[in-house]
KEKE-3310 file (N, C-alpha, C; in steps of 0.2 Angstrom, whole numbers, plus 5000, padded with zeros to 4 digits):
npx = (6224:6217:6199:6192:6183:6176:6182:6195:6203:6216:6225:6238:6240:6250:6253:6242:6235:6221:6208:6193:6179:6169:6172:6173:6183:6187:6186:6196:6207:6207:6209:6222:6229:6226:6233:6246:6248:6244:6247:6256:6265:6258:6246:6236:6220:6209:6192:6183:6187:6184:6189:6200:6201:6200:6210:6222:6225:6226:6237:6247:6248:6254:6265:6272:6274:6284:6281:6278:6270:6261:6248:6233:6222:6205:6193:6179:6181:6173:6165:6150:6134:6128:6139:6145:6141:6148:6161:6163:6173:6180:6183:6175:6165:6150:6152:6166:6183:6189:6202:6215:6214:6213:6225:6234:6231:6235:6248:6256:6257:6261:6269:6269:6257:6246:6235:6219:6208:6192:6176:6166:6163:6172:6185:6199:6209:6226:6237:6242:6242:6231:6231:6223:6207:6198:6182:6172:6164:6155:6139:6126:6117:6120:6132:6141:6143:6149:6161:6166:6168:6177:6189:6189:6196:6209:6211:6218:6216:6215:6223:6220:6210:6194:6186:6172:6166:6154:6146:6138:6129:6112:6105:6111:6109:6111:6124:6127:6119:6124:6137:6132:6128:6141:6145:6151:6163:6170:6175:6169:6179:6182:6173:6169:6165:6162:6155:6154:6161:6166:6175:6181:6189:6196:6193:6191:6194:6188:6181:6177:6165:6158:6153:6141:6127:6110:6096:6091:6077:6072:6073:6067:6057:6055:6066:6076:6073:6076:6090:6093:6091:6101:6113:6112:6114:6127:6134:6142:6134:6133:6136:6126:6114:6116:6114:6102:6089:6089:6082:6069:6073:6080:6070:6063:6071:6071:6059:6048:6036:6025:6029:6041:6036:6028:6038:6046:6037:6034:6046:6048:6038:6043:6053:6064:6076:6070:6076:6086:6079:6073:6085:6090:6080:6084:6092:6091:6093:6092:6079:6071:6074:6068:6056:6042:6044:6048:6036:6028:6032:6027:6035:6037:6042:6036:6040:6050:6042:6034:6043:6048:6037:6033:6045:6043:6032:6036:6046:6038:6031:6041:6045:6034:6034:6046:6042:6033:6041:6048:6038:6035:6047:6047:6037:6042:6052:6046:6039:6049:6055:6044:6044:6056:6054:6044:6051:6060:6052:6046:6058:6061:6051:6053:6065:6061:6053:6062:6071:6061:6058:6070:6072:6062:6067)
npy = (5201:5202:5203:5217:5227:5242:5256:5259:5263:5261:5265:5276:5292:5304:5322:5331:5343:5352:5349:5355:5344:5329:5316:5305:5305:5292:5286:5294:5289:5276:5277:5282:5272:5262:5265:5266:5253:5244:5247:5243:5247:5250:5261:5273:5279:5292:5297:5311:5322:5334:5346:5340:5332:5318:5315:5320:5311:5298:5302:5304:5291:5284:5292:5289:5275:5275:5278:5290:5301:5292:5294:5298:5311:5315:5327:5339:5351:5362:5375:5373:5380:5375:5371:5381:5382:5371:5375:5388:5398:5399:5410:5408:5408:5402:5392:5395:5389:5378:5372:5378:5379:5366:5361:5368:5363:5349:5348:5351:5339:5329:5335:5328:5323:5318:5329:5330:5338:5335:5329:5315:5307:5310:5304:5296:5282:5277:5273:5262:5247:5248:5249:5254:5259:5273:5278:5292:5302:5295:5291:5288:5276:5274:5282:5275:5263:5268:5273:5261:5254:5263:5261:5247:5237:5239:5235:5223:5206:5198:5207:5221:5234:5240:5254:5262:5277:5282:5270:5266:5276:5279:5286:5284:5272:5264:5261:5250:5241:5239:5234:5222:5215:5212:5202:5189:5192:5200:5203:5208:5218:5228:5238:5254:5262:5275:5282:5279:5271:5257:5243:5233:5218:5214:5199:5193:5196:5212:5214:5225:5221:5214:5224:5231:5239:5235:5245:5255:5256:5245:5234:5221:5223:5214:5206:5215:5218:5206:5206:5217:5212:5202:5210:5217:5207:5204:5213:5220:5224:5238:5245:5239:5244:5257:5257:5251:5259:5263:5256:5261:5273:5267:5260:5271:5278:5269:5272:5267:5271:5268:5256:5261:5271:5262:5254:5263:5267:5255:5252:5262:5260:5249:5256:5259:5269:5281:5292:5295:5299:5311:5318:5320:5328:5341:5345:5354:5349:5335:5334:5340:5331:5319:5321:5315:5304:5310:5316:5305:5301:5310:5321:5336:5351:5366:5378:5375:5367:5376:5385:5375:5371:5383:5384:5373:5376:5388:5382:5374:5383:5389:5378:5377:5389:5386:5376:5382:5391:5382:5377:5389:5391:5380:5382:5394:5388:5380:5389:5395:5385:5383:5395:5395:5384:5389:5400:5392:5384:5395:5400:5388:5388:5400:5397:5387:5394:5403:5394:5388:5399:5402:5390:5392:5402)
npz = (5271:5287:5292:5300:5311:5318:5328:5326:5336:5342:5333:5330:5325:5315:5318:5309:5296:5301:5293:5286:5285:5281:5286:5300:5316:5318:5305:5299:5306:5302:5287:5287:5293:5284:5272:5276:5281:5271:5258:5243:5234:5222:5215:5224:5224:5225:5224:5224:5234:5241:5252:5257:5269:5270:5261:5267:5277:5269:5262:5272:5277:5267:5265:5277:5276:5267:5254:5246:5235:5228:5228:5220:5217:5214:5209:5206:5211:5213:5221:5230:5234:5246:5254:5261:5275:5281:5280:5286:5287:5276:5262:5250:5235:5228:5214:5212:5211:5223:5222:5225:5239:5243:5239:5247:5260:5257:5252:5263:5269:5259:5245:5233:5229:5216:5208:5201:5191:5187:5181:5186:5176:5166:5169:5165:5167:5167:5174:5179:5190:5204:5222:5232:5231:5234:5236:5236:5230:5220:5222:5218:5209:5195:5195:5203:5196:5185:5190:5194:5182:5176:5184:5188:5181:5184:5197:5207:5209:5225:5231:5229:5237:5238:5243:5251:5255:5260:5262:5272:5274:5275:5265:5254:5247:5236:5234:5242:5237:5224:5227:5232:5221:5216:5224:5222:5218:5226:5244:5260:5271:5280:5292:5297:5311:5323:5308:5290:5282:5272:5267:5254:5249:5233:5225:5213:5195:5190:5176:5162:5155:5165:5173:5169:5173:5176:5173:5187:5190:5184:5192:5202:5216:5226:5225:5227:5241:5247:5244:5252:5265:5265:5263:5275:5285:5283:5290:5305:5321:5324:5312:5304:5310:5306:5292:5290:5289:5276:5266:5262:5256:5245:5238:5234:5226:5215:5210:5215:5224:5232:5238:5245:5254:5262:5267:5275:5284:5290:5296:5305:5314:5320:5327:5320:5311:5314:5321:5312:5301:5306:5309:5296:5290:5293:5283:5268:5255:5256:5261:5250:5240:5244:5249:5249:5257:5270:5273:5274:5286:5294:5295:5293:5285:5284:5279:5270:5262:5256:5249:5240:5233:5227:5219:5211:5204:5197:5189:5181:5174:5167:5159:5151:5144:5137:5129:5122:5115:5107:5099:5092:5085:5077:5069:5063:5056:5047:5040:5034:5026:5018:5011:5005:4997:4989:4982:4975:4967:4959:4953:4945:4936:4930:4924:4915:4906:4901:4894:4885:4877:4872:4864:4854:4846)
capx = (6222:6211:6194:6193:6178:6176:6184:6203:6206:6223:6230:6241:6241:6254:6250:6240:6231:6214:6204:6185:6176:6163:6174:6174:6190:6188:6188:6203:6212:6207:6212:6229:6231:6225:6238:6252:6249:6242:6250:6262:6269:6254:6243:6230:6216:6203:6188:6179:6191:6182:6194:6206:6201:6202:6216:6228:6226:6228:6244:6251:6249:6259:6272:6275:6276:6290:6278:6275:6269:6257:6241:6230:6216:6201:6187:6178:6184:6169:6162:6143:6131:6126:6145:6147:6140:6152:6167:6161:6179:6183:6180:6173:6159:6147:6155:6173:6187:6193:6208:6220:6213:6214:6232:6237:6231:6237:6255:6260:6258:6264:6268:6269:6250:6244:6229:6216:6202:6188:6170:6167:6162:6178:6191:6202:6215:6231:6243:6244:6238:6228:6231:6217:6202:6193:6177:6167:6160:6149:6134:6120:6117:6124:6139:6145:6145:6153:6167:6169:6170:6184:6195:6189:6201:6215:6211:6222:6213:6219:6227:6217:6205:6189:6183:6167:6166:6147:6143:6133:6124:6106:6102:6115:6109:6113:6131:6127:6115:6129:6142:6129:6128:6147:6147:6155:6170:6173:6173:6170:6185:6182:6167:6172:6160:6157:6156:6151:6166:6166:6180:6180:6194:6194:6195:6191:6194:6182:6181:6172:6159:6155:6151:6136:6122:6103:6092:6088:6070:6070:6075:6061:6057:6056:6073:6079:6071:6080:6097:6094:6092:6108:6118:6112:6116:6134:6137:6142:6128:6132:6135:6119:6109:6116:6112:6095:6084:6090:6078:6064:6076:6082:6064:6061:6076:6069:6053:6043:6034:6021:6033:6045:6032:6026:6045:6049:6032:6035:6052:6047:6034:6048:6058:6070:6077:6066:6081:6090:6075:6073:6091:6091:6075:6087:6096:6086:6094:6089:6072:6069:6074:6065:6050:6036:6046:6048:6029:6025:6033:6024:6041:6035:6045:6031:6043:6053:6037:6031:6048:6049:6031:6034:6050:6041:6027:6040:6049:6033:6029:6047:6045:6028:6037:6051:6039:6030:6046:6050:6033:6036:6053:6045:6032:6046:6056:6041:6037:6055:6055:6039:6046:6062:6051:6040:6056:6063:6047:6046:6064:6061:6046:6056:6070:6058:6051:6068:6073:6056:6059:6077:6071:6058:6070)
capy = (5205:5200:5207:5221:5232:5246:5263:5259:5268:5259:5268:5283:5297:5310:5328:5333:5349:5352:5351:5353:5338:5325:5310:5305:5303:5284:5285:5297:5284:5270:5279:5283:5265:5258:5266:5264:5245:5239:5249:5238:5250:5252:5268:5274:5283:5295:5301:5315:5324:5340:5350:5336:5329:5311:5315:5321:5304:5294:5304:5303:5284:5282:5295:5285:5269:5276:5278:5296:5302:5287:5296:5302:5314:5318:5331:5344:5357:5368:5376:5373:5385:5372:5369:5386:5381:5366:5378:5395:5402:5400:5415:5405:5409:5397:5391:5396:5383:5377:5368:5381:5378:5359:5360:5371:5358:5342:5349:5351:5332:5326:5339:5324:5321:5320:5332:5329:5341:5331:5326:5308:5303:5312:5301:5290:5279:5274:5274:5255:5244:5252:5246:5256:5264:5276:5282:5296:5306:5292:5289:5286:5269:5275:5284:5269:5258:5271:5273:5254:5253:5266:5258:5240:5232:5240:5232:5217:5201:5196:5212:5228:5236:5245:5257:5267:5282:5283:5264:5265:5281:5276:5289:5282:5264:5261:5258:5243:5236:5238:5229:5215:5212:5209:5198:5183:5194:5204:5201:5214:5217:5233:5242:5259:5266:5279:5283:5276:5268:5250:5241:5226:5215:5211:5192:5190:5202:5216:5216:5230:5218:5212:5230:5234:5239:5236:5251:5254:5255:5238:5229:5218:5225:5208:5204:5220:5217:5200:5208:5221:5207:5199:5215:5219:5201:5203:5219:5220:5227:5245:5246:5237:5249:5264:5256:5248:5263:5265:5252:5265:5277:5263:5259:5278:5279:5264:5274:5263:5276:5265:5252:5265:5273:5256:5252:5268:5267:5249:5252:5267:5256:5245:5260:5259:5275:5288:5298:5296:5303:5317:5322:5322:5333:5347:5347:5355:5345:5329:5335:5341:5325:5313:5324:5311:5300:5314:5317:5299:5300:5316:5326:5342:5358:5370:5384:5373:5365:5382:5387:5370:5371:5389:5383:5368:5380:5392:5378:5372:5389:5390:5373:5378:5394:5383:5372:5387:5394:5377:5377:5395:5390:5375:5386:5398:5384:5377:5395:5397:5380:5384:5401:5393:5380:5393:5403:5387:5383:5401:5400:5383:5390:5405:5394:5384:5399:5405:5389:5388:5405:5401:5385:5395:5407)
capz = (5277:5291:5293:5306:5311:5324:5327:5325:5342:5343:5328:5332:5319:5316:5317:5302:5296:5303:5287:5287:5281:5284:5289:5307:5318:5317:5298:5298:5309:5297:5281:5288:5294:5278:5267:5280:5282:5265:5251:5241:5228:5217:5216:5229:5221:5229:5220:5228:5240:5244:5254:5258:5275:5269:5257:5271:5280:5265:5260:5277:5278:5261:5267:5283:5273:5263:5247:5244:5228:5225:5229:5214:5220:5209:5211:5202:5214:5212:5227:5230:5239:5252:5257:5265:5282:5283:5281:5286:5288:5269:5258:5244:5232:5223:5207:5213:5212:5229:5222:5229:5246:5244:5238:5253:5265:5256:5251:5269:5270:5253:5239:5227:5227:5210:5209:5195:5191:5182:5183:5187:5169:5162:5172:5162:5171:5163:5178:5181:5196:5210:5228:5236:5227:5239:5232:5240:5225:5217:5227:5215:5205:5188:5196:5206:5191:5180:5193:5194:5175:5175:5188:5190:5178:5187:5204:5207:5213:5230:5234:5230:5241:5236:5249:5250:5261:5262:5261:5278:5274:5272:5259:5248:5248:5229:5234:5245:5232:5219:5229:5233:5214:5215:5230:5220:5216:5232:5251:5264:5275:5286:5293:5302:5315:5320:5301:5285:5277:5272:5262:5251:5245:5226:5224:5206:5191:5188:5169:5161:5153:5171:5176:5165:5177:5174:5175:5194:5190:5181:5197:5206:5223:5230:5224:5231:5248:5249:5244:5257:5271:5264:5265:5283:5288:5283:5294:5312:5323:5324:5305:5302:5312:5302:5285:5289:5286:5269:5261:5259:5251:5239:5234:5231:5220:5210:5207:5219:5229:5237:5242:5249:5260:5266:5270:5280:5290:5294:5300:5310:5319:5324:5330:5315:5307:5316:5323:5306:5296:5309:5308:5289:5288:5294:5277:5263:5249:5257:5261:5244:5235:5247:5253:5251:5263:5276:5274:5276:5293:5298:5296:5288:5285:5280:5276:5264:5257:5252:5244:5235:5229:5222:5214:5206:5199:5193:5184:5177:5170:5163:5155:5147:5140:5133:5124:5117:5111:5102:5094:5087:5081:5072:5064:5059:5051:5042:5035:5030:5021:5013:5007:5001:4992:4984:4978:4971:4962:4954:4949:4940:4931:4926:4920:4910:4901:4897:4890:4880:4873:4868:4859:4849:4842)
cpx = (6216:6206:6194:6187:6179:6179:6191:6206:6213:6228:6232:6243:6246:6250:6248:6236:6224:6210:6197:6183:6171:6166:6175:6182:6191:6190:6194:6208:6213:6210:6220:6232:6231:6231:6245:6253:6248:6245:6256:6266:6264:6251:6238:6226:6210:6199:6183:6182:6188:6188:6200:6206:6203:6209:6222:6230:6228:6236:6249:6253:6255:6265:6275:6277:6282:6287:6275:6274:6265:6250:6239:6223:6211:6195:6186:6181:6180:6165:6154:6140:6130:6133:6147:6147:6145:6160:6166:6167:6182:6180:6179:6166:6156:6150:6163:6177:6190:6199:6214:6220:6215:6222:6236:6237:6235:6245:6259:6261:6263:6264:6268:6262:6248:6236:6226:6209:6197:6181:6171:6167:6168:6184:6193:6209:6219:6237:6245:6240:6236:6228:6225:6213:6197:6188:6172:6162:6154:6145:6127:6122:6122:6131:6143:6147:6149:6160:6170:6171:6177:6190:6195:6194:6208:6216:6214:6219:6218:6223:6224:6211:6200:6185:6178:6166:6159:6143:6137:6128:6118:6103:6106:6115:6111:6120:6131:6124:6120:6134:6139:6129:6135:6150:6151:6162:6173:6171:6174:6175:6184:6175:6169:6166:6164:6159:6152:6155:6166:6171:6179:6187:6192:6197:6195:6191:6187:6183:6176:6165:6155:6152:6146:6130:6115:6101:6090:6081:6067:6070:6068:6062:6058:6063:6077:6079:6076:6088:6098:6095:6099:6113:6118:6115:6124:6138:6137:6136:6128:6132:6129:6114:6110:6113:6105:6090:6084:6086:6073:6067:6078:6076:6062:6065:6074:6062:6047:6040:6030:6025:6038:6042:6030:6033:6046:6044:6033:6041:6051:6043:6038:6053:6064:6070:6073:6071:6085:6086:6074:6079:6092:6086:6078:6091:6091:6087:6091:6081:6068:6068:6070:6058:6044:6038:6046:6040:6026:6026:6031:6030:6040:6039:6041:6034:6046:6048:6035:6036:6048:6043:6031:6039:6047:6036:6031:6044:6044:6031:6035:6047:6039:6031:6042:6048:6035:6035:6048:6045:6033:6042:6051:6041:6037:6050:6052:6040:6043:6056:6050:6041:6051:6059:6048:6045:6059:6058:6046:6052:6064:6056:6049:6061:6067:6056:6056:6070:6068:6057:6065:6076:6067:6061:6073)
cpy = (5202:5205:5211:5226:5236:5253:5264:5264:5267:5263:5275:5287:5302:5316:5330:5339:5348:5354:5350:5348:5334:5318:5310:5304:5296:5283:5288:5292:5278:5271:5279:5276:5261:5259:5264:5257:5241:5241:5245:5241:5252:5259:5268:5280:5285:5299:5304:5317:5329:5344:5346:5332:5322:5311:5316:5314:5299:5295:5303:5296:5282:5285:5291:5278:5269:5276:5284:5297:5297:5289:5300:5304:5317:5321:5336:5351:5363:5369:5377:5377:5381:5370:5374:5385:5376:5369:5385:5400:5403:5405:5413:5406:5403:5397:5392:5390:5384:5373:5371:5379:5371:5358:5363:5366:5352:5343:5349:5344:5328:5331:5335:5321:5323:5322:5332:5333:5338:5329:5318:5304:5305:5308:5296:5288:5275:5273:5267:5253:5249:5247:5247:5261:5266:5280:5285:5299:5301:5289:5286:5280:5270:5277:5279:5265:5261:5271:5266:5252:5257:5263:5251:5236:5233:5238:5225:5212:5199:5201:5219:5228:5241:5247:5262:5271:5282:5276:5263:5271:5279:5280:5289:5275:5261:5258:5251:5239:5234:5233:5222:5211:5209:5205:5192:5185:5198:5201:5207:5212:5222:5236:5247:5262:5269:5281:5279:5272:5261:5248:5234:5224:5212:5204:5190:5197:5205:5219:5221:5227:5215:5218:5234:5233:5239:5242:5250:5252:5249:5233:5227:5220:5220:5206:5209:5220:5211:5202:5212:5217:5204:5204:5217:5213:5201:5208:5217:5225:5234:5248:5244:5242:5255:5263:5254:5252:5265:5261:5257:5270:5274:5262:5266:5279:5275:5267:5270:5266:5272:5260:5256:5268:5268:5254:5257:5268:5261:5249:5257:5264:5252:5249:5261:5265:5281:5293:5300:5301:5310:5321:5324:5327:5340:5349:5348:5351:5338:5329:5336:5335:5319:5316:5320:5306:5303:5315:5311:5298:5306:5321:5331:5348:5363:5375:5381:5370:5371:5384:5382:5370:5377:5388:5378:5372:5385:5388:5375:5377:5390:5384:5374:5384:5391:5379:5377:5390:5389:5377:5383:5394:5385:5378:5390:5394:5381:5383:5396:5391:5381:5390:5399:5388:5384:5397:5398:5385:5389:5401:5394:5385:5395:5402:5390:5388:5402:5400:5388:5393:5404:5396:5387:5400:5403)
cpz = (5280:5292:5300:5305:5317:5322:5326:5330:5343:5339:5330:5326:5320:5316:5310:5302:5298:5297:5288:5282:5285:5287:5296:5309:5317:5310:5296:5300:5304:5291:5282:5289:5288:5273:5270:5280:5276:5258:5249:5235:5222:5219:5221:5225:5225:5224:5224:5235:5244:5246:5256:5265:5275:5266:5262:5275:5275:5263:5266:5278:5273:5263:5272:5281:5268:5255:5246:5237:5224:5225:5223:5217:5215:5212:5206:5204:5213:5218:5226:5235:5245:5256:5262:5273:5285:5284:5281:5286:5281:5265:5251:5241:5228:5216:5207:5214:5219:5229:5225:5236:5247:5244:5244:5259:5264:5255:5257:5271:5265:5247:5233:5226:5220:5210:5202:5195:5185:5185:5183:5180:5164:5164:5167:5166:5167:5167:5181:5187:5201:5216:5232:5232:5232:5236:5237:5236:5223:5223:5224:5211:5199:5190:5199:5201:5186:5183:5193:5187:5173:5178:5189:5187:5180:5194:5203:5212:5219:5234:5234:5234:5238:5242:5247:5256:5264:5261:5266:5278:5271:5267:5253:5247:5241:5230:5237:5240:5226:5221:5231:5226:5213:5221:5229:5218:5221:5239:5255:5269:5281:5286:5298:5305:5321:5313:5297:5281:5278:5266:5260:5248:5238:5226:5217:5201:5190:5181:5167:5159:5159:5175:5173:5169:5174:5176:5182:5194:5187:5186:5200:5213:5228:5231:5228:5238:5250:5249:5250:5264:5270:5266:5272:5287:5288:5287:5301:5314:5322:5317:5302:5304:5308:5295:5285:5287:5279:5264:5258:5254:5244:5235:5231:5225:5214:5207:5210:5225:5234:5242:5247:5255:5265:5270:5276:5286:5294:5298:5306:5315:5323:5328:5326:5311:5309:5317:5316:5302:5299:5308:5301:5286:5289:5288:5271:5257:5250:5257:5255:5240:5238:5251:5254:5257:5270:5278:5277:5284:5297:5299:5291:5290:5281:5276:5270:5259:5253:5247:5238:5230:5224:5217:5209:5201:5194:5187:5179:5172:5165:5157:5149:5142:5135:5127:5119:5112:5105:5097:5089:5083:5076:5067:5060:5054:5046:5037:5031:5025:5016:5008:5002:4995:4986:4979:4973:4965:4956:4950:4944:4935:4927:4921:4914:4904:4897:4892:4884:4875:4869:4862:4853:4844:4836)
residu = (MET:GLN:PRO:ARG:ASP:GLY:ASP:PHE:SER:ASP:VAL:GLU:ARG:PRO:ALA:LEU:PRO:ASP:VAL:PRO:GLY:MET:ILE:THR:GLU:ALA:GLU:GLY:ARG:PHE:LEU:TYR:TRP:LEU:THR:ARG:GLU:THR:ALA:LEU:GLY:GLY:ALA:VAL:VAL:GLU:VAL:GLY:THR:TRP:LEU:GLY:ARG:SER:THR:VAL:HIS:LEU:ALA:ALA:GLY:LEU:ARG:ASP:ALA:GLY:LEU:PRO:GLY:ARG:LEU:HIS:ALA:TYR:ASP:ARG:PHE:VAL:TRP:LEU:PRO:ASP:GLN:ALA:HIS:GLN:ALA:PRO:ASP:LEU:PRO:LEU:ARG:PRO:GLY:GLN:SER:PHE:GLU:PRO:VAL:PHE:ARG:ARG:PHE:VAL:GLU:THR:VAL:ASP:PRO:GLY:VAL:HIS:VAL:HIS:ARG:ALA:ASP:LEU:GLY:GLU:ILE:VAL:TRP:ASP:ALA:GLY:PRO:ILE:ASP:VAL:LEU:PHE:LEU:ASP:ALA:PRO:LYS:ARG:TRP:SER:GLU:VAL:TRP:SER:ALA:LEU:ARG:THR:PHE:GLY:SER:HIS:LEU:VAL:PRO:GLY:ARG:SER:LEU:LEU:VAL:PHE:GLN:ASP:TYR:LEU:PHE:PRO:LEU:SER:PRO:GLU:ILE:ALA:LEU:ALA:MET:ASP:ARG:LEU:ARG:ASP:ARG:THR:ALA:ARG:VAL:HIS:ALA:VAL:THR:PRO:GLY:GLY:THR:VAL:SER:PHE:ARG:VAL:ASP:ARG:PRO:LEU:ALA:GLU:GLU:ASP:LEU:ARG:GLU:PRO:PRO:LEU:GLU:SER:LEU:ASP:PRO:ALA:GLU:VAL:GLY:ALA:ALA:TRP:GLU:ARG:ILE:LEU:ALA:ALA:LEU:PRO:GLY:GLU:ALA:ARG:ALA:LEU:LEU:GLU:PRO:GLY:LEU:GLY:ALA:LEU:LEU:PHE:GLN:MET:GLY:ARG:MET:ASP:GLU:ALA:VAL:ARG:ALA:VAL:ARG:ALA:GLN:ALA:ALA:ARG:GLY:ILE:GLY:ILE:GLU:MET:TRP:LYS:GLY:GLN:ALA:ALA:PHE:VAL:SER:ASN:TYR:ARG:SER:LEU:ARG:PRO:LEU:PHE:HIS:ALA:LEU:GLU:LEU:HIS:ARG:PRO:ASP:TRP:ASP:LEU:LEU:ILE:GLU:ARG:GLU:GLU:ARG:ALA:LEU:ALA:ARG:LEU:GLU:ARG:LYS:ARG:ALA:GLU:VAL:GLU:ARG:LEU:ARG:ALA:ARG:ILE:ARG:ALA:LEU:GLU:ARG:GLY:SER:LEU:GLN:GLY:LEU:LEU:ARG:ARG:ALA:VAL:ARG:ARG:LEU:ARG:ARG:VAL:ARG:ALA:ALA:SER:ALA:GLY:ARG)
# end
């Protein structure tokens, strides 16, 4: 397959259900084209479906290639509180399963899609070679490597494609760093913009022993910086601009706070990433997890800061109470052991007296 980047605007899609989701129109066209043009009879696997916006495109491509029933879709299918604003018309409560909604969308395209409810760490693959592995759910360092260990040995060198939906999202920079460590076994083929999807052809086997990641915090920041430059250099201009601000987030995830702050400030001084950080400050989950970096750029949300600080104090109080409960339980166990030991000693003394009295008769 020849490398190709861009928005795939020449791809004509069939009519598909209007499914809420995060992928762009360009990414939808790419996923439909990908399975229609590249599937060879092996499986197509998607990990992290949400409501099925990407799934219907993958399934339609397989259907139109004459290969229905080859798609395996994995998700936890548990509705989260922060998902309601993305699909406000769905009457779902936090904690409720949205699998029935997913099935209604997907089965209009291909009723033969194999739907699997599972956490990422619970997945076991035993259904043969995989032509396309589309990963959306794994975004953190350990999650990416866990998914690669689960599926990697089933990817066929010279044929299989490994596709990451959020590769270009700068707050998921561990994906790009993980793939850089596999650069001698894979080759980038596609970068989809607008969007964040990037695909890689597997050129050499991905055996499980090759997929044991070092702890992220153990990596050398200088080596990571060099890897980041290498990653950016391999991308076309628009894709490179999307990912470039992710260096600060990556250093932050490594526990390198000072280096992370210096990186985001240095990039901002050159006009890099400012709009991205401003946009992400609107999402409380991102603001909470990367708050020191937002503050370093003078992007403050006082209302959220107050709520987060209250939550942190409440959690600290709860932790102190838990520790006190554990100390009390330990004291109770010690007293119980002491009581049992005392009872045992008294019973032994009584038994000795009985034996002595019996021997004197």
